[in-house]
mmCIF file of the N, C-alpha and C atoms, coordinates in Angstrom:
data_MODEL
# 
_entry.id   MODEL 
# 
loop_
_atom_site.group_PDB 
_atom_site.id 
_atom_site.type_symbol 
_atom_site.label_atom_id 
_atom_site.label_alt_id 
_atom_site.label_comp_id 
_atom_site.label_asym_id 
_atom_site.label_entity_id 
_atom_site.label_seq_id 
_atom_site.pdbx_PDB_ins_code 
_atom_site.Cartn_x 
_atom_site.Cartn_y 
_atom_site.Cartn_z 
_atom_site.occupancy 
_atom_site.B_iso_or_equiv 
_atom_site.pdbx_formal_charge 
_atom_site.auth_seq_id 
_atom_site.auth_comp_id 
_atom_site.auth_asym_id 
_atom_site.auth_atom_id 
_atom_site.pdbx_PDB_model_num 
ATOM 1   N N  . UNK A 1 1  ? -10.566 -0.877  6.665  1.00 0.00 ? 1  UNK A N  1 
ATOM 2   C CA . UNK A 1 1  ? -9.574  -0.855  7.754  1.00 0.00 ? 1  UNK A CA 1 
ATOM 3   C C  . UNK A 1 1  ? -8.172  -0.682  7.175  1.00 0.00 ? 1  UNK A C  1 
ATOM 4   N N  . UNK A 1 2  ? -7.825  -1.574  6.224  1.00 0.00 ? 2  UNK A N  1 
ATOM 5   C CA . UNK A 1 2  ? -6.492  -1.501  5.620  1.00 0.00 ? 2  UNK A CA 1 
ATOM 6   C C  . UNK A 1 2  ? -6.314  -0.202  4.839  1.00 0.00 ? 2  UNK A C  1 
ATOM 7   N N  . UNK A 1 3  ? -7.384  0.227   4.177  1.00 0.00 ? 3  UNK A N  1 
ATOM 8   C CA . UNK A 1 3  ? -7.301  1.453   3.390  1.00 0.00 ? 3  UNK A CA 1 
ATOM 9   C C  . UNK A 1 3  ? -7.068  2.654   4.302  1.00 0.00 ? 3  UNK A C  1 
ATOM 10  N N  . UNK A 1 4  ? -7.745  2.678   5.452  1.00 0.00 ? 4  UNK A N  1 
ATOM 11  C CA . UNK A 1 4  ? -7.560  3.772   6.411  1.00 0.00 ? 4  UNK A CA 1 
ATOM 12  C C  . UNK A 1 4  ? -6.135  3.765   6.931  1.00 0.00 ? 4  UNK A C  1 
ATOM 13  N N  . UNK A 1 5  ? -5.618  2.576   7.234  1.00 0.00 ? 5  UNK A N  1 
ATOM 14  C CA . UNK A 1 5  ? -4.247  2.439   7.720  1.00 0.00 ? 5  UNK A CA 1 
ATOM 15  C C  . UNK A 1 5  ? -3.259  2.932   6.673  1.00 0.00 ? 5  UNK A C  1 
ATOM 16  N N  . UNK A 1 6  ? -3.487  2.550   5.428  1.00 0.00 ? 6  UNK A N  1 
ATOM 17  C CA . UNK A 1 6  ? -2.607  2.966   4.340  1.00 0.00 ? 6  UNK A CA 1 
ATOM 18  C C  . UNK A 1 6  ? -2.636  4.474   4.168  1.00 0.00 ? 6  UNK A C  1 
ATOM 19  N N  . UNK A 1 7  ? -3.826  5.050   4.272  1.00 0.00 ? 7  UNK A N  1 
ATOM 20  C CA . UNK A 1 7  ? -3.954  6.503   4.142  1.00 0.00 ? 7  UNK A CA 1 
ATOM 21  C C  . UNK A 1 7  ? -3.201  7.210   5.265  1.00 0.00 ? 7  UNK A C  1 
ATOM 22  N N  . UNK A 1 8  ? -3.289  6.684   6.475  1.00 0.00 ? 8  UNK A N  1 
ATOM 23  C CA . UNK A 1 8  ? -2.602  7.291   7.615  1.00 0.00 ? 8  UNK A CA 1 
ATOM 24  C C  . UNK A 1 8  ? -1.088  7.210   7.427  1.00 0.00 ? 8  UNK A C  1 
ATOM 25  N N  . UNK A 1 9  ? -0.598  6.042   7.020  1.00 0.00 ? 9  UNK A N  1 
ATOM 26  C CA . UNK A 1 9  ? 0.833   5.863   6.808  1.00 0.00 ? 9  UNK A CA 1 
ATOM 27  C C  . UNK A 1 9  ? 1.323   6.768   5.685  1.00 0.00 ? 9  UNK A C  1 
ATOM 28  N N  . UNK A 1 10 ? 0.555   6.816   4.588  1.00 0.00 ? 10 UNK A N  1 
ATOM 29  C CA . UNK A 1 10 ? 0.934   7.662   3.457  1.00 0.00 ? 10 UNK A CA 1 
ATOM 30  C C  . UNK A 1 10 ? 0.968   9.126   3.865  1.00 0.00 ? 10 UNK A C  1 
ATOM 31  N N  . UNK A 1 11 ? -0.019  9.539   4.657  1.00 0.00 ? 11 UNK A N  1 
ATOM 32  C CA . UNK A 1 11 ? -0.061  10.925  5.128  1.00 0.00 ? 11 UNK A CA 1 
ATOM 33  C C  . UNK A 1 11 ? 1.116   11.242  6.027  1.00 0.00 ? 11 UNK A C  1 
ATOM 34  N N  . UNK A 1 12 ? 1.462   10.300  6.900  1.00 0.00 ? 12 UNK A N  1 
ATOM 35  C CA . UNK A 1 12 ? 2.600   10.497  7.800  1.00 0.00 ? 12 UNK A CA 1 
ATOM 36  C C  . UNK A 1 12 ? 3.901   10.589  7.016  1.00 0.00 ? 12 UNK A C  1 
ATOM 37  N N  . UNK A 1 13 ? 4.088   9.655   6.075  1.00 0.00 ? 13 UNK A N  1 
ATOM 38  C CA . UNK A 1 13 ? 5.296   9.681   5.253  1.00 0.00 ? 13 UNK A CA 1 
ATOM 39  C C  . UNK A 1 13 ? 5.360   10.961  4.435  1.00 0.00 ? 13 UNK A C  1 
ATOM 40  N N  . UNK A 1 14 ? 4.208   11.391  3.920  1.00 0.00 ? 14 UNK A N  1 
ATOM 41  C CA . UNK A 1 14 ? 4.155   12.599  3.105  1.00 0.00 ? 14 UNK A CA 1 
ATOM 42  C C  . UNK A 1 14 ? 4.632   13.818  3.882  1.00 0.00 ? 14 UNK A C  1 
ATOM 43  N N  . UNK A 1 15 ? 4.316   13.879  5.165  1.00 0.00 ? 15 UNK A N  1 
ATOM 44  C CA . UNK A 1 15 ? 4.722   15.018  5.979  1.00 0.00 ? 15 UNK A CA 1 
ATOM 45  C C  . UNK A 1 15 ? 6.225   14.970  6.268  1.00 0.00 ? 15 UNK A C  1 
ATOM 46  N N  . UNK A 1 16 ? 6.818   13.792  6.163  1.00 0.00 ? 16 UNK A N  1 
ATOM 47  C CA . UNK A 1 16 ? 8.246   13.645  6.430  1.00 0.00 ? 16 UNK A CA 1 
ATOM 48  C C  . UNK A 1 16 ? 9.091   13.942  5.183  1.00 0.00 ? 16 UNK A C  1 
ATOM 49  N N  . UNK A 1 17 ? 8.470   13.834  4.017  1.00 0.00 ? 17 UNK A N  1 
ATOM 50  C CA . UNK A 1 17 ? 9.196   14.041  2.769  1.00 0.00 ? 17 UNK A CA 1 
ATOM 51  C C  . UNK A 1 17 ? 9.059   15.472  2.273  1.00 0.00 ? 17 UNK A C  1 
ATOM 52  N N  . UNK A 1 18 ? 10.032  15.895  1.481  1.00 0.00 ? 18 UNK A N  1 
ATOM 53  C CA . UNK A 1 18 ? 9.926   17.190  0.820  1.00 0.00 ? 18 UNK A CA 1 
ATOM 54  C C  . UNK A 1 18 ? 9.122   17.006  -0.459 1.00 0.00 ? 18 UNK A C  1 
ATOM 55  N N  . UNK A 1 19 ? 8.748   18.123  -1.079 1.00 0.00 ? 19 UNK A N  1 
ATOM 56  C CA . UNK A 1 19 ? 7.875   18.060  -2.248 1.00 0.00 ? 19 UNK A CA 1 
ATOM 57  C C  . UNK A 1 19 ? 8.507   17.275  -3.398 1.00 0.00 ? 19 UNK A C  1 
ATOM 58  N N  . UNK A 1 20 ? 9.827   17.351  -3.529 1.00 0.00 ? 20 UNK A N  1 
ATOM 59  C CA . UNK A 1 20 ? 10.505  16.688  -4.653 1.00 0.00 ? 20 UNK A CA 1 
ATOM 60  C C  . UNK A 1 20 ? 10.388  15.163  -4.565 1.00 0.00 ? 20 UNK A C  1 
ATOM 61  N N  . UNK A 1 21 ? 10.078  14.645  -3.382 1.00 0.00 ? 21 UNK A N  1 
ATOM 62  C CA . UNK A 1 21 ? 9.960   13.200  -3.208 1.00 0.00 ? 21 UNK A CA 1 
ATOM 63  C C  . UNK A 1 21 ? 8.516   12.718  -3.282 1.00 0.00 ? 21 UNK A C  1 
ATOM 64  N N  . UNK A 1 22 ? 7.601   13.631  -3.634 1.00 0.00 ? 22 UNK A N  1 
ATOM 65  C CA . UNK A 1 22 ? 6.180   13.287  -3.666 1.00 0.00 ? 22 UNK A CA 1 
ATOM 66  C C  . UNK A 1 22 ? 5.887   12.226  -4.731 1.00 0.00 ? 22 UNK A C  1 
ATOM 67  N N  . UNK A 1 23 ? 6.558   12.322  -5.872 1.00 0.00 ? 23 UNK A N  1 
ATOM 68  C CA . UNK A 1 23 ? 6.355   11.347  -6.948 1.00 0.00 ? 23 UNK A CA 1 
ATOM 69  C C  . UNK A 1 23 ? 6.790   9.963   -6.485 1.00 0.00 ? 23 UNK A C  1 
ATOM 70  N N  . UNK A 1 24 ? 7.940   9.904   -5.803 1.00 0.00 ? 24 UNK A N  1 
ATOM 71  C CA . UNK A 1 24 ? 8.420   8.628   -5.273 1.00 0.00 ? 24 UNK A CA 1 
ATOM 72  C C  . UNK A 1 24 ? 7.419   8.050   -4.280 1.00 0.00 ? 24 UNK A C  1 
ATOM 73  N N  . UNK A 1 25 ? 6.863   8.940   -3.442 1.00 0.00 ? 25 UNK A N  1 
ATOM 74  C CA . UNK A 1 25 ? 5.893   8.500   -2.447 1.00 0.00 ? 25 UNK A CA 1 
ATOM 75  C C  . UNK A 1 25 ? 4.659   7.903   -3.108 1.00 0.00 ? 25 UNK A C  1 
ATOM 76  N N  . UNK A 1 26 ? 4.193   8.567   -4.169 1.00 0.00 ? 26 UNK A N  1 
ATOM 77  C CA . UNK A 1 26 ? 3.016   8.060   -4.884 1.00 0.00 ? 26 UNK A CA 1 
ATOM 78  C C  . UNK A 1 26 ? 3.317   6.710   -5.530 1.00 0.00 ? 26 UNK A C  1 
ATOM 79  N N  . UNK A 1 27 ? 4.509   6.577   -6.102 1.00 0.00 ? 27 UNK A N  1 
ATOM 80  C CA . UNK A 1 27 ? 4.896   5.309   -6.731 1.00 0.00 ? 27 UNK A CA 1 
ATOM 81  C C  . UNK A 1 27 ? 4.974   4.206   -5.684 1.00 0.00 ? 27 UNK A C  1 
ATOM 82  N N  . UNK A 1 28 ? 5.535   4.545   -4.517 1.00 0.00 ? 28 UNK A N  1 
ATOM 83  C CA . UNK A 1 28 ? 5.649   3.569   -3.439 1.00 0.00 ? 28 UNK A CA 1 
ATOM 84  C C  . UNK A 1 28 ? 4.262   3.127   -2.974 1.00 0.00 ? 28 UNK A C  1 
ATOM 85  N N  . UNK A 1 29 ? 3.358   4.099   -2.825 1.00 0.00 ? 29 UNK A N  1 
ATOM 86  C CA . UNK A 1 29 ? 1.997   3.803   -2.386 1.00 0.00 ? 29 UNK A CA 1 
ATOM 87  C C  . UNK A 1 29 ? 1.304   2.885   -3.391 1.00 0.00 ? 29 UNK A C  1 
ATOM 88  N N  . UNK A 1 30 ? 1.460   3.188   -4.689 1.00 0.00 ? 30 UNK A N  1 
ATOM 89  C CA . UNK A 1 30 ? 0.846   2.366   -5.731 1.00 0.00 ? 30 UNK A CA 1 
ATOM 90  C C  . UNK A 1 30 ? 1.430   0.960   -5.700 1.00 0.00 ? 30 UNK A C  1 
ATOM 91  N N  . UNK A 1 31 ? 2.754   0.850   -5.576 1.00 0.00 ? 31 UNK A N  1 
ATOM 92  C CA . UNK A 1 31 ? 3.420   -0.447  -5.532 1.00 0.00 ? 31 UNK A CA 1 
ATOM 93  C C  . UNK A 1 31 ? 2.926   -1.245  -4.327 1.00 0.00 ? 31 UNK A C  1 
ATOM 94  N N  . UNK A 1 32 ? 2.778   -0.560  -3.179 1.00 0.00 ? 32 UNK A N  1 
ATOM 95  C CA . UNK A 1 32 ? 2.297   -1.219  -1.972 1.00 0.00 ? 32 UNK A CA 1 
ATOM 96  C C  . UNK A 1 32 ? 0.882   -1.754  -2.187 1.00 0.00 ? 32 UNK A C  1 
ATOM 97  N N  . UNK A 1 33 ? 0.043   -0.975  -2.853 1.00 0.00 ? 33 UNK A N  1 
ATOM 98  C CA . UNK A 1 33 ? -1.335  -1.408  -3.144 1.00 0.00 ? 33 UNK A CA 1 
ATOM 99  C C  . UNK A 1 33 ? -1.328  -2.654  -4.011 1.00 0.00 ? 33 UNK A C  1 
ATOM 100 N N  . UNK A 1 34 ? -0.486  -2.674  -5.035 1.00 0.00 ? 34 UNK A N  1 
ATOM 101 C CA . UNK A 1 34 ? -0.411  -3.824  -5.953 1.00 0.00 ? 34 UNK A CA 1 
ATOM 102 C C  . UNK A 1 34 ? 0.050   -5.065  -5.203 1.00 0.00 ? 34 UNK A C  1 
ATOM 103 N N  . UNK A 1 35 ? 1.092   -4.919  -4.389 1.00 0.00 ? 35 UNK A N  1 
ATOM 104 C CA . UNK A 1 35 ? 1.601   -6.057  -3.618 1.00 0.00 ? 35 UNK A CA 1 
ATOM 105 C C  . UNK A 1 35 ? 0.531   -6.571  -2.659 1.00 0.00 ? 35 UNK A C  1 
ATOM 106 N N  . UNK A 1 36 ? -0.163  -5.648  -1.998 1.00 0.00 ? 36 UNK A N  1 
ATOM 107 C CA . UNK A 1 36 ? -1.214  -6.020  -1.056 1.00 0.00 ? 36 UNK A CA 1 
ATOM 108 C C  . UNK A 1 36 ? -2.319  -6.793  -1.774 1.00 0.00 ? 36 UNK A C  1 
ATOM 109 N N  . UNK A 1 37 ? -2.680  -6.331  -2.968 1.00 0.00 ? 37 UNK A N  1 
ATOM 110 C CA . UNK A 1 37 ? -3.733  -6.977  -3.740 1.00 0.00 ? 37 UNK A CA 1 
ATOM 111 C C  . UNK A 1 37 ? -3.333  -8.409  -4.107 1.00 0.00 ? 37 UNK A C  1 
ATOM 112 N N  . UNK A 1 38 ? -2.085  -8.583  -4.559 1.00 0.00 ? 38 UNK A N  1 
ATOM 113 C CA . UNK A 1 38 ? -1.627  -9.926  -4.931 1.00 0.00 ? 38 UNK A CA 1 
ATOM 114 C C  . UNK A 1 38 ? -1.557  -10.836 -3.710 1.00 0.00 ? 38 UNK A C  1 
ATOM 115 N N  . UNK A 1 39 ? -1.131  -10.279 -2.579 1.00 0.00 ? 39 UNK A N  1 
ATOM 116 C CA . UNK A 1 39 ? -1.068  -11.081 -1.350 1.00 0.00 ? 39 UNK A CA 1 
ATOM 117 C C  . UNK A 1 39 ? -2.466  -11.530 -0.951 1.00 0.00 ? 39 UNK A C  1 
ATOM 118 N N  . UNK A 1 40 ? -3.451  -10.627 -1.081 1.00 0.00 ? 40 UNK A N  1 
ATOM 119 C CA . UNK A 1 40 ? -4.833  -10.962 -0.733 1.00 0.00 ? 40 UNK A CA 1 
ATOM 120 C C  . UNK A 1 40 ? -5.355  -12.059 -1.651 1.00 0.00 ? 40 UNK A C  1 
ATOM 121 N N  . UNK A 1 41 ? -5.085  -11.925 -2.948 1.00 0.00 ? 41 UNK A N  1 
ATOM 122 C CA . UNK A 1 41 ? -5.531  -12.943 -3.920 1.00 0.00 ? 41 UNK A CA 1 
ATOM 123 C C  . UNK A 1 41 ? -4.909  -14.298 -3.603 1.00 0.00 ? 41 UNK A C  1 
ATOM 124 N N  . UNK A 1 42 ? -3.606  -14.292 -3.322 1.00 0.00 ? 42 UNK A N  1 
ATOM 125 C CA . UNK A 1 42 ? -2.898  -15.529 -3.020 1.00 0.00 ? 42 UNK A CA 1 
ATOM 126 C C  . UNK A 1 42 ? -3.459  -16.179 -1.757 1.00 0.00 ? 42 UNK A C  1 
ATOM 127 N N  . UNK A 1 43 ? -3.710  -15.361 -0.730 1.00 0.00 ? 43 UNK A N  1 
ATOM 128 C CA . UNK A 1 43 ? -4.257  -15.878 0.532  1.00 0.00 ? 43 UNK A CA 1 
ATOM 129 C C  . UNK A 1 43 ? -5.639  -16.469 0.316  1.00 0.00 ? 43 UNK A C  1 
ATOM 130 N N  . UNK A 1 44 ? -6.485  -15.747 -0.440 1.00 0.00 ? 44 UNK A N  1 
ATOM 131 C CA . UNK A 1 44 ? -7.844  -16.232 -0.700 1.00 0.00 ? 44 UNK A CA 1 
ATOM 132 C C  . UNK A 1 44 ? -7.799  -17.543 -1.481 1.00 0.00 ? 44 UNK A C  1 
ATOM 133 N N  . UNK A 1 45 ? -6.899  -17.607 -2.459 1.00 0.00 ? 45 UNK A N  1 
ATOM 134 C CA . UNK A 1 45 ? -6.779  -18.818 -3.284 1.00 0.00 ? 45 UNK A CA 1 
ATOM 135 C C  . UNK A 1 45 ? -6.339  -19.999 -2.423 1.00 0.00 ? 45 UNK A C  1 
ATOM 136 N N  . UNK A 1 46 ? -5.370  -19.757 -1.541 1.00 0.00 ? 46 UNK A N  1 
ATOM 137 C CA . UNK A 1 46 ? -4.865  -20.820 -0.672 1.00 0.00 ? 46 UNK A CA 1 
ATOM 138 C C  . UNK A 1 46 ? -5.962  -21.321 0.253  1.00 0.00 ? 46 UNK A C  1 
ATOM 139 N N  . UNK A 1 47 ? -6.769  -20.406 0.784  1.00 0.00 ? 47 UNK A N  1 
ATOM 140 C CA . UNK A 1 47 ? -7.848  -20.800 1.691  1.00 0.00 ? 47 UNK A CA 1 
ATOM 141 C C  . UNK A 1 47 ? -8.917  -21.605 0.958  1.00 0.00 ? 47 UNK A C  1 
ATOM 142 N N  . UNK A 1 48 ? -9.181  -21.241 -0.294 1.00 0.00 ? 48 UNK A N  1 
ATOM 143 C CA . UNK A 1 48 ? -10.207 -21.944 -1.058 1.00 0.00 ? 48 UNK A CA 1 
ATOM 144 C C  . UNK A 1 48 ? -9.754  -23.357 -1.413 1.00 0.00 ? 48 UNK A C  1 
ATOM 145 N N  . UNK A 1 49 ? -8.451  -23.540 -1.602 1.00 0.00 ? 49 UNK A N  1 
ATOM 146 C CA . UNK A 1 49 ? -7.945  -24.857 -1.995 1.00 0.00 ? 49 UNK A CA 1 
ATOM 147 C C  . UNK A 1 49 ? -7.986  -25.851 -0.845 1.00 0.00 ? 49 UNK A C  1 
ATOM 148 N N  . UNK A 1 50 ? -8.031  -25.357 0.382  1.00 0.00 ? 50 UNK A N  1 
ATOM 149 C CA . UNK A 1 50 ? -8.026  -26.267 1.528  1.00 0.00 ? 50 UNK A CA 1 
ATOM 150 C C  . UNK A 1 50 ? -9.394  -26.905 1.735  1.00 0.00 ? 50 UNK A C  1 
# 
């Protein structure tokens, strides 16, 4: 679900950007994935501690 949403958002943003900003878009997407992963880990850890 989240992956599909991310793909849709990335595709939409990609159509709004020019080709020269494609590298920035990829970096942003990767950064977003990393942040999402850490948030998921933190949430899972918090739930397990309760």
